[in-house]
Structure formats: structure tokens, C-alpha cells
DRENZA-334087 format. One record per residue (C-alpha): residue in three letters; y, z, x. Coordinates in pm, whole numbers, padded with zeros to 5 digits, always signed. Each point is the difference from the previous one (the first is absolute). Layout:
<atoms>
ALAYZX ...
</atoms>
This chain:
<atoms>
MET+07098+07980+07003 ASN-00277+00292-00016 ARG+00193+00264-00128 GLU+00322+00090-00206 TYR+00254+00133+00248 GLU+00074+00356-00082 ASN+00295+00149+00227 GLN+00193-00288+00146 SER+00278+00136+00191 VAL+00075+00246+00312 LEU+00349+00134+00125 THR+00083-00152+00292 LYS+00255+00161+00276 THR+00241-00278+00034 PHE+00273+00211+00136 GLU+00059+00339+00174 GLU+00326+00104+00198 VAL+00196+00331+00048 SER+00380-00119-00004 HIS+00289+00245+00047 ASP+00323+00078-00174 GLU+00295+00212+00091 VAL+00175+00211-00238 SER+00329+00202+00063 ALA+00138+00299-00210 GLU+00289+00159+00015 TYR+00014+00343-00152 ASN+00313+00217-00103 LEU-00097+00378-00035 PRO+00044+00153-00320 ASP+00301+00262+00003 TYR-00263+00295-00063 LEU-00104-00074+00367 PRO+00144+00129+00288 ASP+00108-00250+00312 ILE-00249-00143+00214 ASN+00056+00140+00358 ARG-00323-00123+00131 LEU-00307-00264-00131 LEU-00329+00155+00050 LYS-00264-00225-00196 ILE+00019-00252-00224 SER-00353-00107-00192 ALA-00039-00291-00229 ARG-00235-00131-00272 VAL-00047-00332-00216 CYS-00040+00205-00357 GLU+00046-00327-00222 SER-00092-00361+00062 GLN-00056-00325-00179 HIS-00085-00347+00119 ASP-00005-00371-00182 LEU-00141-00340+00099 ALA+00249-00289+00005 GLY-00149-00310+00159 ASP-00077+00077+00348 THR+00186+00318+00001 VAL-00027+00374-00130 ALA+00305+00136-00113 TYR-00011+00391+00041 ASP+00237+00309-00096 GLY-00005+00360+00004 LYS+00101+00347+00079 VAL-00040+00215+00305 ARG+00074+00387+00000 CYS+00156+00153+00335 THR+00021+00345+00063 VAL+00246+00122+00290 LEU+00021+00343+00155 TYR+00276+00132+00181 ALA+00174+00277+00146 THR+00335+00128-00098 GLY+00297+00120+00259 ASP-00068+00378-00105 GLY-00369-00047+00093 ASN-00165-00045-00328 LEU-00277-00275-00100 LYS+00010-00188-00281 SER-00114-00344-00190 ALA+00088-00280-00150 GLU-00204-00255-00194 PHE+00137-00352-00133 GLU-00181-00328-00147 ARG+00114-00375+00066 ASP-00116-00331-00123 PHE-00138-00267+00227 SER-00095-00331-00089 GLY-00114-00366+00155 ASN-00231-00271+00070 THR-00291-00102+00239 ALA-00173-00342+00021 VAL-00357-00030-00073 ALA-00241-00281-00024 GLY-00358-00097-00126 THR+00159+00083-00361 SER-00089-00331-00188 GLY-00214+00040-00300 ASP-00098+00364-00127 CYS+00054+00280+00256 GLU+00048+00382+00015 ILE+00287+00153+00202 ARG-00039+00322+00198 PHE+00343+00163+00088 ILE+00046+00322+00188 ALA+00324+00103+00142 GLU+00045+00306+00193 VAL+00278+00163+00201 GLU-00126-00058+00409 SER+00309+00156+00156 VAL+00326+00201-00098 SER+00294+00093+00195 CYS+00317+00130-00085 ARG+00367+00031+00127 LEU+00252+00199-00096 GLN+00338-00174-00096 ASN+00212+00335-00049 PRO-00064+00354-00133 ARG-00077-00121-00346 LYS-00144-00343+00053 LEU-00273-00142+00148 THR-00192-00340+00046 ALA-00407+00004-00026 ARG-00141-00350+00127 LEU-00382-00100-00124 LYS-00255-00214+00111 LEU-00258-00086-00238 ALA-00328-00135+00053 LEU-00085-00263-00290 ALA-00361-00059-00012 THR-00054-00310-00223 THR-00376-00160-00044 VAL-00096-00296-00188 LEU-00311-00051-00144 ALA-00069-00318-00195 VAL-00254-00108-00235 ARG-00221-00239+00170 GLN-00262-00171-00233 THR-00365-00018+00161 ALA-00129-00242-00265 PRO+00017-00337+00132 VAL+00168-00318-00133 VAL-00282-00272-00110 THR+00163-00378+00004 GLY-00156-00312-00127 LYS+00047-00046-00388 LEU-00343+00151-00055 SER-00159-00016-00318 ALA-00220+00382-00134 GLU-00332-00216+00152 ASP+00200-00054+00361 GLU+00089+00376+00020 ALA-00364+00087-00101 SER-00106-00199+00347 ILE+00249+00249+00224 GLU-00215+00265+00184 SER+00219+00270+00149 ARG-00085+00276+00217 GLU+00154+00317-00049 HIS+00065+00395+00098 GLY+00209+00274-00073 ILE+00327+00112+00206 ALA+00146+00315-00047 GLY+00393+00008-00079 VAL+00224+00307-00056 VAL+00199+00055-00313 ARG+00227+00272-00017 MET+00156+00218-00317 THR+00252+00252+00015 VAL+00083+00291-00220 THR+00286+00265+00038 GLU+00114+00352-00173 ARG+00328+00075+00027 ASP+00257+00310-00009 THR-00273+00281-00029 PRO+00218+00305-00023 VAL-00109+00301+00259 SER+00159+00312+00053 GLU-00097+00247+00263 ASP+00076+00326+00103 LEU-00051+00032+00408 GLU-00013+00342+00167 LEU+00112+00101+00307 ASP-00217+00138+00242 ALA+00042+00378+00057 GLY+00139-00079+00335 LEU+00277-00190-00083 PRO+00369+00135-00143 SER+00100-00083-00317 ILE+00205-00309-00143 GLU+00367-00026-00031 GLU+00002-00357-00029 ILE-00248-00292-00009 VAL+00172-00251+00210 ALA-00256-00290-00014 VAL-00333-00069-00137 GLU-00262-00276+00166 MET-00275-00144-00178 GLU-00278-00240+00087 PRO-00275-00080-00241 CYS-00334-00090+00049 ILE-00336-00101-00188 LEU-00325+00196+00153 ASP-00253-00133-00212 VAL-00017-00259-00288 ARG-00280-00104-00215 ALA-00025-00317-00235 GLY-00237-00015-00283 ASP-00042+00010-00398 GLY+00355-00149-00076 LYS+00191+00219+00208 VAL+00075+00096+00345 VAL+00002+00369+00100 TYR+00206+00139+00321 LYS+00077+00341+00166 GLY+00264-00021+00275 GLU+00249+00245+00171 ILE+00375-00004+00065 PRO+00092+00161+00308 THR+00313+00175-00029 ALA+00279+00117+00248 ILE+00280+00203-00106 LEU+00278+00081+00191 TYR+00236+00313-00097 LEU+00270+00223+00110 ALA-00157+00371+00045 VAL+00177+00316-00148 THR+00197+00162+00254 ASP-00151+00303+00138 ASP+00220+00309-00035 ASP-00045+00114+00376 ALA+00123-00333+00076 PRO+00357-00013+00277 ALA+00271-00096-00215 GLY+00050-00388+00067 SER-00306-00044+00073 ALA-00116-00367-00063 PRO-00202-00091-00325 GLN-00378-00029+00038 TYR-00204-00267-00140 VAL-00364-00035-00045 ALA-00237-00268-00088 PHE-00352+00081-00135 SER-00260-00218-00183 ALA-00236-00076-00263 LYS-00232-00209-00158 ILE+00016-00041-00379 PRO-00327-00127-00163 ILE+00018-00333-00282 ALA-00295-00127-00174 GLY+00003-00213-00313 GLU-00226-00264-00184 ILE+00169-00370-00079 ALA-00173-00227-00247 ALA-00118-00340+00117 GLN-00117-00189-00244 GLY-00297-00209+00143 VAL-00069+00161+00298 THR-00347+00108+00135 GLU-00139+00205+00301 ARG-00022-00347+00186 HIS+00398-00021+00025 VAL+00153+00152+00330 PRO+00291+00186-00038 PHE+00251+00043+00253 ALA+00288+00244-00128 SER+00374+00075+00144 ALA+00234+00320-00234 SER+00355-00012+00050 VAL+00247+00286-00107 GLY+00354+00018-00160 GLY+00239+00191-00182 ILE-00025+00312+00227 GLU+00223+00314-00105 PHE-00025+00356+00180 ARG+00079+00354-00030 PRO-00048+00336+00129 GLN-00194+00241-00214 THR+00009+00384-00031 ASN-00314+00251+00009 ALA-00033+00298-00174 PHE+00197+00172+00256 GLY+00313-00211-00003 GLU-00091-00205+00299 ASN+00004-00382+00032 ARG-00339-00069+00111 THR-00099-00290-00171 ALA+00096-00384-00003 GLU-00044-00132-00326 ILE-00009-00374-00003 ASP+00010-00249-00245 PHE-00074-00358+00034 VAL-00176-00301-00175 TYR-00306-00207+00200 GLY-00122-00332-00056 VAL-00358-00150+00071 ASP-00055-00378+00101 VAL-00383-00101+00020 GLU-00096-00366+00106 LEU-00371-00041-00101 TYR-00202-00273+00147 SER-00292-00159-00093 ASN-00270-00246+00119 GLU-00029-00348-00202 THR-00265-00227+00093 ALA+00110-00378-00020 VAL-00231-00274+00001 LEU+00018-00206+00312 THR-00119-00362+00037 ALA-00152-00052+00322 ASP-00115-00381-00042 MET-00026-00233-00275 TYR-00148-00392-00011 SER-00072-00249-00289 THR-00419-00086-00073 ALA+00156-00334-00181 TYR+00287-00086+00217 GLU+00114+00005+00385 SER+00257+00292+00009 VAL+00243+00150+00255 CYS+00082+00385+00031 GLU+00346+00125+00152 MET-00058+00345+00120 SER+00289+00275+00069 ALA+00037+00331+00103 ILE+00000+00279-00259 SER+00119+00337+00130 CYS+00033+00351-00204 GLU-00028+00384+00042 SER-00256+00204-00132 VAL+00072+00413-00044 LEU-00260+00213+00183 ALA+00150+00339-00012 ALA+00315+00250-00029 ARG+00008+00315+00168 SER+00187+00250+00197 PHE+00007+00285+00225 ASN+00242+00244+00248 PHE+00038+00069+00339 THR+00202+00187+00226 THR+00204-00099+00277 GLU+00226+00162+00275 GLY+00310-00067+00138 ASP+00311+00068+00201 THR+00329-00082+00168 ALA+00239+00137+00254 LEU+00292+00218-00088 GLU+00287+00028+00225 ASP+00216+00250-00144 GLY-00240+00309+00022 ASP+00309+00171-00213 PHE-00155-00118-00316 LYS-00303+00211-00038 THR-00076+00043-00391 VAL-00175-00287-00209 VAL+00185-00015-00352 MET-00202-00293-00153 ALA-00242-00287+00152 SER-00117-00277-00210 ALA-00187-00326+00082 SER-00074-00324-00166 ALA-00301-00222+00088 SER-00049-00393+00036 VAL-00324-00172+00101 GLY+00009-00303+00216 GLU-00323-00110+00084 THR-00363+00014-00124 GLU-00293-00110+00176 ARG-00341+00021-00023 GLN-00253+00138+00314 GLY-00377+00003-00154 ASN+00009+00214-00315 LYS+00325+00164+00078 LEU+00325-00116-00136 ARG+00313+00096+00272 PHE+00365+00044-00127 SER+00259+00012+00255 GLY+00387+00064-00115 GLU+00263+00246+00044 ALA+00153+00307-00163 ASN+00381+00019-00004 VAL+00095+00371+00077 CYS+00336+00192-00127 VAL+00044+00349+00156 ILE+00279+00172-00092 LEU+00123+00309+00227 THR+00271+00253-00002 ASN+00150+00243+00343 GLY+00048+00278-00294 GLU+00336-00031-00002 GLY+00082-00289-00230 VAL-00078-00293+00197 TYR-00262-00218-00100 LEU-00155-00271+00221 THR-00233-00265-00144 ARG-00294-00191+00242 ASN-00171-00319-00155 PHE-00324-00083+00193 PRO-00318-00220-00053 VAL-00369+00151-00013 PRO-00259-00269+00074 LEU-00263+00031-00282 ARG-00383-00102+00108 ALA-00265+00053-00245 GLN-00371-00120-00088 THR-00211+00009-00345 GLU-00343-00137-00049 ILE+00017-00312-00232 PRO-00237-00213-00223 ALA-00206-00272+00194 ILE+00233-00309+00041 THR-00175-00315+00082 GLY+00342-00220+00093 ALA+00356+00009-00043 PHE+00145+00234-00173 SER+00404+00163-00068 VAL+00083+00326-00074 GLY+00268+00169-00220 THR+00146+00336+00121 ARG+00188+00286-00162 PRO+00082+00289+00257 THR+00141+00292-00093 VAL+00091+00324+00200 LEU-00120+00321-00171 SER+00148+00257+00254 VAL+00223+00033+00245 THR+00049+00301+00251 ALA+00223+00031+00318 ARG+00085+00237+00239 GLN+00197-00018+00317 ASP-00020+00170+00347 GLY+00138-00040+00360 ASN-00222-00321+00012 GLY+00165-00164-00332 ILE-00116-00067-00321 HIS-00332-00012-00120 VAL-00120-00110-00333 ASN-00337+00022-00201 LEU-00078-00277-00274 GLU-00236-00004-00282 THR-00004-00358-00106 LEU-00205-00159-00292 ILE-00116-00401-00004 SER-00100-00150-00328 TYR-00112-00371+00023 VAL-00216-00281-00134 ILE-00189-00225+00165 PHE-00040-00405-00111 GLU-00244-00223+00140 LYS+00080-00365+00090 HIS-00222-00284-00096 THR+00075-00361+00056 GLU-00274-00226-00121 ALA+00010-00396-00053 GLY-00042-00122-00306 VAL-00003-00368-00214 ALA+00334-00045-00093 LYS-00074-00369-00149 LEU-00256-00216-00094 SER+00038-00347-00004 VAL-00245-00225-00231 LEU-00055-00378+00096 LYS-00115-00121-00299 GLU+00022-00370+00136 LYS-00252+00140+00245 PRO-00337+00090-00152 ILE-00320+00120+00143 SER-00195-00276+00122 CYS-00349-00037-00184 ASP-00095-00246+00232 ARG-00225+00204+00210 ASP-00336-00196+00089 ALA-00229+00276+00074 SER-00191+00173-00287 LEU-00015+00330+00216 THR+00249+00140+00211 LEU-00046+00283+00247 CYS+00242+00191+00142 TYR-00058+00234+00357 PRO+00301+00284-00038 VAL+00131+00111+00339 GLU+00023+00374+00036 GLN+00348+00072-00117 ASP-00088-00211-00362 THR-00003+00167-00320 LEU-00126-00147-00329 TRP+00350-00038-00077 ASP+00123-00236+00292 VAL-00346-00206-00069 ALA+00085-00046-00350 LYS+00384-00125+00067 ARG-00137-00234+00267 TYR-00231-00203-00220 SER+00181+00079-00354 THR-00188+00161-00175 THR-00009+00382-00086 VAL-00150+00347+00149 ALA-00185+00051-00324 ALA-00155-00366+00003 LEU-00114+00018+00358 MET-00187+00346-00066 GLU-00164-00171-00304 ALA-00125-00291+00234 ASN-00160+00195+00260 GLY-00120+00277-00234 ILE+00218+00291+00154 SER+00147+00308-00205 ALA+00213+00119+00255 GLU+00307-00190+00239 SER-00239+00066+00286 VAL+00005-00318+00213 PRO-00308-00130+00102 SER-00076-00246+00266 VAL-00014-00328-00191 LEU+00148-00053-00337 VAL-00095-00269-00248 ILE+00318-00118-00113 PRO+00044-00158-00348 ARG+00195-00304-00101 PRO+00376+00089-00088 LEU+00029+00143-00358 SER+00245-00300-00066 CYS-00303-00237+00015 ALA-00216+00159-00233 ALA+00161-00142-00297 LYS-00089-00362+00140 GLY-00352+00067-00016 ARG-00081+00050+00345 ARG-00286+00193+00097 ILE+00066+00350+00166 LEU-00257+00155+00236 
</atoms>
């Protein structure tokens, strides 16, 4: 061999699939909540998940948290929250040897059915994204029971291939207490009904053994307004929604992390508690929100592995077995936001007042067009309206999402990981239907795919030594146009260095005629080499 191998392995994606699991959850209202008259909205998210590999099966389990918003018989709005466990198994492939498993569980859809005024059944569809990355050795296997001298006679041509390496760092249970003041034109708070939070990371940087992040938590608050003294007796309760963005920032220790690491981060919230607070005039015009949040950061870096493109022995005949080696290298992680409009028909014109609007986003496809990356997906919008008499109506409808952004130069195949977040939703109703405006953030990370041929095995045939019975004392070679010095050296069982010395050339440029030295294995037999 002509060098020692440094890094001799890459991660190769051997399995990637999105499977699905159905989860059914029954829930009975606690005694302190009134009966359900009409279900208005249900949302769910995975709040905890674990996985473990056993053979060719990934066993997983976790918890989903469901939030239900409903109307009572007397025209009030209430919310309830509950958790349910989930577990199961998914079959995978390509797990032989050392491998890394990446598993992400997300709620793809959720529906709810009322069994009776105090019992409901939620049905959730989980999307389970599983990826297997196997450790693939790039160092070839050499067979033939070789001595140290025999091994020294092997020539190899090598170059680097970049493969991605992944590590994760987390921050858990960071407490936040935020006081959100109402806009001047909004009525005071009688009771807070529900709080929805959708955290996102806007900027994340790695270096000097740490990860620094900044983000925000778009927060929507639905509350019962204080009844106006001039309101007629028996008036229906008034519910109001307002939104705010809570900033978050922090620093996470990450041993060994440098600026060459590409960070891709997400955030989650839990333990949400809320209550109205009074101001100096005794009015409830502040919503106090207490919660904890966590941040998960995936850190990607490219590590160069030595790939052997060709090998041969100068002492014996040898046979190369080639194989394709596939891996990915990370290019960049970025984010951008954009606005989208959508609408849907509303047949019942009596429901003129929008109580609350929310949406969740998903990205279905990404494609490259020149230096642009185009994203296609949809937002699932939920709008709750009222006729002003204590009756509520929910409209759910999709809004197509289309967006594009500039990307770094990509020379070949690629893959993209995305995390979309709806930052804000505004809705209005008129005679033509419901109209919404969405502000959406898409965070993405790009990987470039590589597939190259490398030597998997070199069989050295010791029973077939290189012949020294060359009659001519001088051998000349007239290379063809595509020949390299390596090609010529391999053809004549010599080395590039020997060719350069015999021809008095100092660079690996190929002249029109070459003097071929005798095979190196013949020198020990007293042969004259020209």
C-alpha cells in the first residue's frame, strides 16, 4: 500500500420509509367541566417518543397530547386536554453490522367523535419516518496470504469521499413566565379558555463548543370577555382571540462542535398554565402564561473517508472487485418565511363573526429549478365562527402552499429535510366566504447525494507471479489519448514513480511515448532495467 488509511467508513442510507399507525383514545370529561354540546376543534401532537432496534424491527412508544375545544349547551366555550400512550413496531432493512437509526413520530391527522355529552373518542393517524444509516467500510479487503513484502508491492489509487456525520444536543424544561397585555381596543378578560403555542427556531449558530439559538413562540389566546354593563340581559357570551409572539433564546453546550457543523433545530413546549392578571385599575387586561420549552439541535458535519478507486500488485497478477458506495454530505441549513392567501365558501351567512383561526402546515414535495428550491405543500386551516347568539360553526379547509428560495450550488442528486411552522393566521368573513392570510416559516437542511465506485476486494494470485521473461531490453509505450500514468503503470506491472524516473518527468503528464521499466519484481533477479 502507498499510504495508511485515515477514515475508513461512511454512513450509507440502507432504508428510508414513512409508515403509519392508528391510535384510538377515549376520554371522559372530569367533573369540573360542563357537558359537551358541540365539538369545535381537536388538535394533537407527539410530546414524547422513544425507539429501540431489535434485529430488523424498530420498537417505538411515546405519548400524544390532545386538546379539545367545545361548546356547551348554554353557549359557552371550554377546552380540555389529555394524553394517551402509543406503541408499536415497524419493519426495517439494512441493519446488519453497525448502524444508526433515525426515527420521527408525528401526528398526521386527528378526528374526534362524541359518544355522549361527557365522553369522546379521538382517532389519530401517526406518520412514522424511519431511516437506517449503516456504517460502510471504504477500506478494501486484500486476500492471498501476503507477507509484508507482498503487501508492499500493492499499489492503490485513492481519493476522498465526503460523508455526513450527525450528533444531537438538547435543552430541556427551560421555564418561561410571560405577561401578554391586551391591545387597547380589546375587552378585558373574564376567563381564559385556551392557549395554543407553536414554537420555532429562527436562527441557530454552532461554534466554540456551543450552540446559540434564537426563536419565538407564536401564541394564540382565546378568552371570554367581561360582559359590558350596557349589554342586554341574556346576551350571548363574547369570546375573543388575540395573538402574540414570545421570544426565546439560549446557549447549549456542545463539546467538540465547531463552525464547520451545520445546525438544524426545533423547539417544543409543555406544562402550559394560564390565568388573567389585573392592572392598576383592577381590570384583567393581562394574560399570564407559564410554560417550559425544549430545544433539539441536530448537528451535521462532513467527514472525508478515503475511497480506493483502483488497486493492483506489481509482483503478482491480481483481480479487483468493485462496488458502489453511496453516502450524503450536508450543504446548508436555512429558513425563510412567506405569506399565502386562501378562501373557502360559507353557505350559512348568519355566521358573520370569526372567533378564532388556526392552521398547521406540511411540505409534500421539494424540487430544484436552477438555483431555486421550490416547496409544495398545504396548510390545514380551522376557523371558528359564531352567529352572535351563542351558536358556533367550525370550517376546516386546506390552503395550498407554494414557495421558493435560493439554494447553494448542487451538482447532482439531493435530499431535503423540512420543518414548516405557521407563524400567524388572520381570517375574515364576508358575503363571498371565509378569507385567510397565513405567514409560514420553512426551515430546511439540504444533503447532496454521492455514489462512487470503489474497490471492495483485491485478490492477489500468488500462484501467478509477474513474468520476467521479457526478451526486449527496451520496451516503449505509445499511450492513447485517455491513458493516465496510472493506467500505463498498471498495464505493465510497474508504478507511477518508476515511470516518472525512467522517463525523466516530474509531473503526472503523459508524453506521446514512454519508456517502460521492467516489472519491479524482476529487479531482485539481476535483470537490467532501462
